[in-house]
C-alpha positions, 0 to 999 in steps of 0.5 A: 457138788458145787465145786470150785473154779480153781480146784482140780482133782487128779488121781495119780502118783506124784511121779506120774502127774499129767504134764498139763499140770506143769506150772499151774500152782502158785502154792502147793500144799501137802497136808499130812502125807503118808507112806511113800510121799511122807518118806519122799519129803523127809528122806528126801527123794529127788525125783519126787521133790522135782515132780512137785517142783514142776507143779509150781510156777516160778516164784511159787511155794510148797508148804508141807505139813507133817504129822509130828506124832509119826516122828515122835514114835521112833520105833514106828518111824524106823519101821517106815525108814523115816529119819529123825527130824531136827534142825540139823537134818533140815540144814544138812539134808533137806535144804540142799535137796530142796534147793537142788530141785528149785525150792528154798526152805524158808522155815520149819517149826513144830506147831503147838495147838491149832494147825495153820491149815485146818483140814478134817484129817488134821483135826483127827491128829 
C-alpha cells in the first residue's frame, strides 16, 4: 500500500538472508527482537552477528533496541537462556564479539520514558 522506494521486506531467518542484500544498509535497526534473534544478540552468537554485518555497508551501523523487561524478569530470562545485561557483560562478552564481526559498540543504555525509535510494537511495551 503505497510503499517506500527505500524499503525492502524479506521473509527469511537472519542466517539465510539473500546474498543480494549484502552491503545495502547504511543503518540496520533491530527493534525489540524476540526468541532466537534476541538470544543471538545478547549471548552473542557469532554467525548471527556476522550475518547482520553482511547487510551493513562499510562505515554503517547496527542499532539494536532490546526490551529491558525481559531481562528484569530473571526467572523468565533464565528460561530463555538469556544472561543478565550489565556494563560488565557489554565489556567482557559483547564488545569483543561484535568487534570480531566488524561492529564497534559505541554505547549502551537503559532508556527511560519514550523510546528513540517509535514503533507500534514498542508502544505496547
